[in-house]
C-alpha positions as CSV (number, residue, x, y, z in Angstrom):
1,X,-0.4,0.0,-0.1
2,X,1.8,3.1,-0.7
3,X,0.8,6.4,1.5
4,X,-0.1,9.8,1.3
5,X,1.7,12.6,3.5
6,X,0.2,16.2,4.3
7,X,2.0,17.9,5.9
8,X,0.5,21.4,7.9
9,X,-2.3,20.7,4.6
10,X,-4.4,24.7,5.0
11,X,-7.6,24.3,2.1
12,X,-9.3,22.1,2.8
13,X,-10.5,21.3,-1.4
14,X,-7.3,20.2,-1.5
15,X,-7.2,17.7,1.3
16,X,-10.4,16.3,-0.2
17,X,-9.6,16.1,-3.3
18,X,-6.5,13.6,-1.8
19,X,-8.7,11.8,-0.2
20,X,-10.7,10.7,-3.1
21,X,-8.0,10.4,-4.6
22,X,-6.7,8.0,-1.9
23,X,-10.1,5.9,-1.8
24,X,-9.6,5.1,-5.3
25,X,-6.5,3.2,-5.0
26,X,-6.3,2.0,-1.7
27,X,-3.7,4.4,-0.7
28,X,-3.3,5.1,3.2
29,X,-3.7,8.9,3.6
30,X,-1.7,10.5,6.2
31,X,-2.7,14.4,8.1
32,X,0.9,16.1,9.8
33,X,-0.7,18.2,12.5
34,X,-1.7,21.5,12.7
35,X,-4.3,21.2,10.4
36,X,-5.7,24.1,8.3
37,X,-9.1,23.9,8.8
38,X,-11.8,20.9,10.6
39,X,-11.5,17.8,9.8
40,X,-15.2,17.8,9.8
41,X,-16.2,20.9,7.7
42,X,-17.7,21.1,5.3
43,X,-15.1,21.7,2.2
44,X,-13.0,18.8,3.0
45,X,-16.0,16.7,3.1
46,X,-18.2,18.2,0.0
47,X,-14.6,16.9,-1.9
48,X,-14.5,14.1,-0.7
49,X,-18.1,13.9,-1.5
50,X,-19.4,11.1,0.8
51,X,-16.5,8.9,0.5
52,X,-14.6,10.9,2.8
53,X,-16.2,8.9,5.7
54,X,-14.0,5.9,4.2
55,X,-10.9,7.2,3.5
56,X,-7.9,5.5,4.9
57,X,-6.8,8.4,7.1
58,X,-4.8,8.6,10.3
59,X,-3.9,13.0,12.1
60,X,-0.2,12.1,13.4
61,X,1.0,15.6,15.9
62,X,4.3,15.8,14.3
63,X,5.9,14.2,10.6
64,X,8.6,12.6,13.1
65,X,5.5,10.9,14.4
66,X,4.4,9.1,10.9
67,X,8.6,8.3,10.8
68,X,8.9,6.0,13.7
69,X,5.4,4.2,13.2
70,X,6.1,3.3,10.2
71,X,8.0,0.2,8.8
72,X,12.0,0.5,8.9
73,X,11.5,0.1,5.3
74,X,9.8,2.5,4.3
75,X,11.5,4.9,2.6
76,X,10.3,8.8,2.2
77,X,10.2,10.4,-0.6
78,X,9.7,14.5,0.0
79,X,8.2,17.1,-2.9
80,X,9.2,19.6,-3.8
81,X,9.6,22.1,-6.4
82,X,13.5,23.2,-5.4
83,X,14.5,19.7,-6.4
84,X,16.3,18.3,-10.2
85,X,15.3,15.0,-9.1
86,X,12.2,14.7,-11.5
87,X,9.9,12.1,-9.7
88,X,9.5,9.7,-12.6
89,X,13.0,8.9,-12.3
90,X,12.3,7.3,-8.9
91,X,12.3,3.8,-7.8
92,X,8.5,3.7,-6.3
93,X,8.1,0.6,-4.1
94,X,5.0,-0.5,-2.2
95,X,4.8,0.6,1.5
96,X,7.2,4.1,0.3
97,X,5.1,7.4,1.2
98,X,4.9,10.6,-0.6
99,X,5.3,13.6,0.9
100,X,3.9,16.3,0.4
101,X,3.9,19.7,2.1
102,X,1.4,23.4,2.6
103,X,0.3,24.8,-0.1
104,X,1.1,28.1,0.3
105,X,5.0,26.5,1.7
106,X,5.7,23.2,0.8
107,X,8.5,21.6,3.0
108,X,10.7,23.1,5.2
109,X,14.3,24.1,4.0
110,X,15.7,22.4,7.2
111,X,13.4,19.1,6.0
112,X,14.4,19.8,2.2
113,X,18.6,19.6,3.6
114,X,18.0,17.2,5.6
115,X,16.4,14.4,3.2
116,X,17.9,15.7,-0.6
117,X,18.3,12.9,-1.8
118,X,14.8,11.5,-1.7
119,X,13.5,14.9,-3.0
120,X,11.6,15.2,-6.0
121,X,10.0,17.7,-8.3
122,X,7.4,17.5,-10.6
123,X,8.5,19.9,-13.7
124,X,6.4,22.8,-14.4
125,X,7.1,26.0,-15.4
126,X,9.1,29.0,-13.9
127,X,7.6,31.4,-12.4
128,X,4.1,28.7,-11.0
129,X,2.4,26.3,-9.5
130,X,0.8,22.6,-8.9
131,X,-1.9,22.6,-7.0
132,X,-1.5,20.3,-4.1
133,X,-3.9,17.5,-4.6
134,X,-3.0,17.9,-8.7
135,X,0.8,17.0,-7.4
136,X,-0.4,14.4,-5.9
137,X,-2.0,12.2,-8.7
138,X,0.9,13.2,-10.4
139,X,3.3,11.3,-8.0
140,X,1.1,8.6,-6.9
141,X,-0.1,7.9,-10.2
142,X,3.1,7.2,-11.2
143,X,4.2,4.8,-8.3
144,X,1.1,2.8,-8.8
145,X,2.7,3.1,-12.5
146,X,5.5,1.5,-11.5
147,X,3.6,-1.2,-9.4
148,X,2.0,-2.4,-12.0
149,X,-1.8,-1.5,-10.5
150,X,-3.6,-0.8,-13.4
151,X,-3.0,-4.5,-14.2
152,X,-4.4,-5.5,-10.5
153,X,-7.3,-4.1,-11.0
């Protein structure tokens, strides 16, 4: 099972859409606090439709707590516009964690510096950035493509 980690997400519809993505693909969603909204937010539920109750979603007080609870063999990939390594150059394995930062600031610079070898980027035109839910979908489906997901459904 793949894992998506949202570190301090701020926009409910993004999280709701990512929840739907996770449900559709059998992916576990990890939300790292503080959240910029209530999990009961109507906007979150509207984006997640009536599926939200079925999403395999876990809340954590910190990214370190997620990492400590992960299997020892699990790998964490950190998505950022500040890397030159493209997401399709990674060799994903079942159980990997795809980590995304806040919509307005991304992941902390210290985290990126400490994990430079596992930072990935989604190439895009300079000066603009993709929506968080779009980015999560692009990255997750590349990982699932590598894992031959479409043939197992």
